[in-house]
C-alpha positions in Angstrom: 123.7 110.0 36.5 123.5 112.0 39.7 122.2 110.2 42.8 118.6 110.7 43.6 119.5 111.5 47.2 121.6 114.5 46.5 122.2 117.0 49.3 120.6 120.5 49.1 124.1 122.1 48.9 125.1 119.9 46.0 121.8 120.7 44.2 122.3 124.4 44.6 125.9 124.1 43.3 124.6 122.2 40.2 121.9 124.9 39.6 124.7 127.5 39.7 126.6 125.6 37.1 123.5 125.4 34.9 123.0 129.1 35.1 126.6 129.6 33.9 126.1 127.2 31.0 122.8 128.9 30.0 124.5 132.3 30.0 127.0 130.9 27.5 124.2 130.0 25.1 123.6 126.3 25.9 120.0 125.0 26.0 118.4 123.7 29.1 118.6 120.1 28.0 122.3 120.4 27.3 123.0 122.1 30.6 121.0 119.5 32.5 122.8 116.7 30.8 126.1 118.3 31.7 125.2 118.0 35.4 124.0 114.4 35.0 120.2 114.8 35.1 117.3 115.2 32.7 115.2 118.4 32.3 112.5 117.2 34.6 114.7 116.9 37.8 116.4 120.2 36.8 113.1 122.1 36.6 111.9 120.5 39.9 115.2 121.5 41.6 115.0 125.1 40.3 111.4 125.4 41.6 112.4 124.1 45.0 115.9 125.5 45.5 116.1 128.4 42.9 117.5 131.6 44.4 118.6 130.0 47.7 122.1 130.1 49.2 123.8 127.1 50.6 123.3 128.3 54.3 119.7 128.9 53.5 119.3 125.4 52.1 120.9 123.9 55.3 118.5 125.9 57.4 115.5 124.8 55.4 116.7 121.2 55.8 116.8 121.7 59.6 113.3 123.1 59.5 112.1 120.1 57.6 113.6 117.8 60.1 112.0 119.8 62.9 108.7 119.7 61.1 108.8 116.0 60.7 109.6 115.6 64.4 106.7 117.9 65.4 104.3 116.0 63.1 105.4 112.7 64.6 104.9 114.2 68.1 101.4 115.5 67.3 100.6 112.2 65.7 101.7 110.3 68.8 99.8 112.6 71.1 96.7 112.2 68.9 97.0 108.5 69.1 97.6 108.5 72.8 94.4 110.6 73.2 92.5 108.1 71.1 93.8 105.3 73.3 92.8 107.1 76.5 89.4 107.8 75.2 88.9 104.1 74.5 89.8 103.1 78.1 88.3 106.0 80.1 85.1 104.2 80.8 86.3 103.3 84.3 89.2 103.5 86.7 92.2 101.3 85.6 93.7 100.4 89.0 94.1 96.6 88.9 96.3 94.7 86.4 93.3 92.7 85.2 91.4 95.9 84.2 94.5 97.3 82.5 95.0 94.0 80.7 91.5 94.2 79.3 92.0 97.8 78.3 95.2 97.0 76.4 93.6 94.1 74.5 90.6 96.3 73.7 92.8 99.2 72.4 95.0 96.8 70.3 91.9 95.3 68.7 90.0 98.5 68.2 92.7 101.0 67.1 95.2 98.5 65.7 98.1 100.0 67.7 101.0 97.9 68.9 100.9 96.2 72.3 104.0 98.1 73.3 102.3 101.5 72.6 99.1 100.5 74.4 101.0 99.3 77.5 103.0 102.5 77.6 99.9 104.7 77.5 97.9 102.6 80.0 101.0 102.2 82.2 100.9 98.5 82.2 104.2 96.5 82.3 104.5 94.3 79.3 105.4 91.3 81.4 102.3 91.8 83.4 100.3 92.1 80.2 101.6 88.9 78.7 101.3 86.9 82.0 98.3 84.5 81.7 96.3 84.6 85.0 95.8 81.2 86.6 92.5 81.0 88.5 92.3 78.9 91.6 90.8 75.5 91.5 87.8 76.5 93.6 87.2 79.8 91.8 84.1 78.6 89.8 82.5 77.0 92.9 83.1 80.1 95.0 81.7 82.3 92.3 78.6 80.2 92.1 78.2 80.3 95.9 78.6 84.1 96.0 76.0 84.6 93.2 73.6 82.2 94.9 73.8 84.0 98.2 73.5 87.4 96.4 70.3 86.2 94.7 68.9 84.8 97.9 69.7 87.7 100.1 69.5 90.6 97.6 70.1 93.3 100.2 73.3 91.8 101.7 76.7 93.3 100.9 79.9 91.4 100.3 81.0 91.5 103.9 77.8 89.9 105.1 78.1 87.4 102.2 81.6 86.7 103.4 80.4 85.9 106.9 77.8 83.5 105.4 80.4 81.8 103.3 82.7 81.3 106.3 79.7 79.9 108.3 79.2 77.5 105.4 82.8 76.1 105.6 84.6 78.4 103.1 88.0 79.7 104.1 87.9 82.9 102.1 88.9 86.5 102.7 86.7 89.5 102.3 89.0 90.9 99.6 88.7 87.8 97.4 84.9 87.9 97.8 84.9 91.6 96.9 87.0 91.0 93.8 84.5 88.3 92.6 81.6 90.5 93.7 82.8 93.3 91.4 83.7 91.0 88.6 80.2 89.5 88.5 78.6 92.9 88.5 76.9 92.4 91.8 75.6 95.7 93.2 76.3 96.6 96.8 73.2 98.0 98.6 73.3 101.8 98.9 73.8 103.3 102.3 71.2 105.6 103.8 72.4 109.2 104.0 73.2 110.7 107.4 70.5 112.9 108.8 70.9 115.7 111.4 68.7 115.7 114.5 67.3 118.6 116.4 68.4 117.6 120.0 66.5 119.0 122.9 68.4 121.2 125.4 67.0 119.4 128.5 68.9 116.2 127.7 65.7 114.1 127.2 67.4 112.2 124.3 69.9 110.5 126.7 68.5 107.0 127.1 69.5 104.0 129.1 71.9 101.8 127.1 71.7 98.0 127.4 74.5 96.5 129.4 73.7 92.8 129.4 71.3 90.2 128.1 67.8 90.9 129.4 68.6 94.4 130.5 66.5 96.3 128.0 63.9 95.0 125.7 62.1 97.1 122.9 58.8 96.6 121.2 57.2 98.3 118.4 54.4 98.0 115.8 55.0 97.6 112.1 52.2 97.8 109.5 51.9 96.2 106.1 49.3 95.0 103.6 48.4 91.7 102.0 48.0 91.4 98.2 44.3 92.2 98.5 45.0 95.5 100.2 44.0 94.6 103.7 46.2 95.9 106.5 47.9 93.6 109.1 50.1 94.6 112.0 53.2 93.1 113.5 54.3 93.4 117.1 58.1 93.1 117.2 60.0 92.4 120.4 63.8 92.5 120.6 66.5 92.3 123.1 68.6 95.4 122.6 71.8 93.9 123.9 71.9 90.7 121.9 69.8 92.1 119.0 67.8 88.9 119.1 64.2 89.1 117.9 62.2 87.5 120.6 58.8 87.5 118.9 56.8 88.9 115.9 53.1 88.6 116.5 51.1 89.0 113.2 47.4 89.8 113.3 44.9 92.0 111.5 44.4 94.0 114.7 46.6 94.2 117.8 45.4 95.7 121.1 46.9 96.2 124.5 45.6 92.8 125.6 47.5 91.2 122.7 50.6 93.0 123.8 50.1 91.7 127.3 49.7 88.1 126.0 52.9 88.3 123.9 54.9 89.7 126.8 53.5 87.1 129.2 54.7 84.2 126.9 58.1 85.8 126.5 58.5 86.4 130.3 57.8 82.7 130.9 60.3 81.6 128.3 63.1 84.1 128.8 62.4 85.7 132.1 61.2 89.3 132.5 63.7 92.0 131.6 64.8 94.9 133.8 63.4 97.6 131.5 61.2 97.6 128.4 61.3 100.5 125.9 58.5 101.7 123.6 57.0 104.8 122.1 53.8 106.4 123.4 51.3 104.4 121.4 47.9 103.7 123.0 48.7 100.0 123.1 51.9 100.6 125.2 50.6 103.3 127.6 47.4 101.5 128.5 46.8 101.5 132.2 46.3 97.7 132.4 49.6 97.0 130.7 51.6 99.5 132.8 50.1 98.2 136.1 50.9 94.6 135.0 54.5 95.4 134.2 54.8 97.3 137.5 53.6 94.3 139.5 56.1 92.0 137.8 58.9 94.5 138.4 59.7 95.6 134.8 60.4 99.3 134.5 59.0 101.1 131.4 61.0 103.5 129.3 59.0 105.8 127.0 60.7 107.8 124.3 60.0 111.4 123.7 56.9 112.0 121.4 58.0 112.5 117.8 61.6 111.2 118.5 61.8 107.7 117.0 65.6 107.8 117.0 65.5 107.3 120.7 64.2 103.8 120.1 67.0 103.2 117.6 67.5 99.5 118.2 63.9 98.7 117.3 63.9 101.2 114.4 67.0 99.5 113.0 65.4 96.0 113.3 62.2 97.3 111.6 64.1 98.8 108.7 65.9 95.4 108.1 62.5 93.6 108.4 61.0 95.9 105.8 64.0 96.0 103.5 64.8 92.3 103.4 61.3 90.8 103.7 58.3 93.1 103.4 59.6 94.9 100.4 60.5 91.7 98.6 57.6 89.4 99.2 53.9 89.3 98.1 51.7 88.2 101.0 48.4 86.7 99.6 46.7 86.1 103.0 47.4 86.4 106.7 48.4 82.7 107.1 51.1 83.0 104.5 52.3 86.3 106.1 52.7 84.6 109.5 54.6 81.7 108.0 57.0 83.8 106.0 57.6 86.3 108.7 58.3 83.6 111.3 60.7 81.9 108.9 62.5 85.2 108.4 62.7 85.8 112.2 64.3 82.4 112.6 66.8 83.1 109.9 67.5 86.6 111.4 68.3 85.0 114.8 70.2 81.9 113.8 72.0 82.6 110.5 72.0 86.3 109.5 75.4 87.9 110.2 75.1 91.1 112.3 77.7 93.7 111.7 77.6 94.9 115.3 78.3 91.4 116.5 81.4 90.8 114.4 79.2 89.3 111.7 77.8 86.6 113.9 74.1 85.9 114.2 72.3 87.0 117.4 71.4 83.5 118.5 73.2 80.8 116.4 72.3 77.2 116.9 75.9 76.0 117.1 78.0 76.6 120.2 81.0 78.7 119.2 84.4 78.9 121.0 84.7 81.7 123.5 87.2 83.5 121.4 84.7 84.0 118.6 81.6 84.6 120.8 80.1 88.0 121.5 80.3 89.2 125.1 76.8 88.2 126.0 77.4 84.5 125.0 80.4 84.4 127.3 78.4 85.8 130.1 75.6 83.4 129.5 78.0 80.4 129.4 79.6 81.6 132.7 
């Protein structure tokens, strides 16, 4: 019997021999038996190779090999595309993300780990390495989540500063990795806005140079749960960013502004300058004469130019974003208590990005190397 794996040129030679025997008068079965096969393989060979020359059979064999190679290449590309579709839900930059992607592809598509690692561009040694978390990973994660829940508008850098203040020796990169892994959302930044500056230079303002150089005060308005309006008078030191006072009342007049400033001047000393807008409470003649007698110079911004009082505007935005927009005030007494507690936290604990993530007026005395310039000046 002829081998089942006969070469095409051998098959063509056998078919030529059968043709000769048939021309002599032999039957198809006799001719097929003479070449060592039955009639079924003979008819199959004649259908596939009948009328071909040996060189044509060789070329057809090469074409079949090339077709098999192309089919395998197309199959591989299709499989690679399926793998990429499974892992294109996000950027695969870190080894941990690639490890998760490879495991997902192997489980979903049933491909080999080698193939998945090749498509995702993950080294197999990295894929098989079992990550060993640090001993304090769980405790640090709980601390980060707790701070994120308490201070919902803080980003990971400010949370890092709070962790360091609480005794953690941790880098911002590690906090960011846990932050992203836990799905904590970083607060969105406000878009930059262009300003129409005046040609006469009226937007050039006096910048604070030291503690007590320039104070700012401004009114903020909000409502209690019953819909009634209450106002807040905020006073800050522009150089230290410390909030000196927040007076909360249903109505505030120029006399109330004078009372607040009088208490602050006694406790902190009068500043050299005080900045405000052109509200009626601030431009009142009684208040301006009183400040002039004490020796405090008034700085009024241009009408309709709130960006000239940027320090106070920045503070008011933080007050509204971190407290007013997140709390329900049922009455005025609760409003006073919550706002004063937030002011105390803002001064003593809240990290400020412009102060190297230190609070404006912390309770503890820090070494001079870690203190903002105004602390060093005050200590000297």
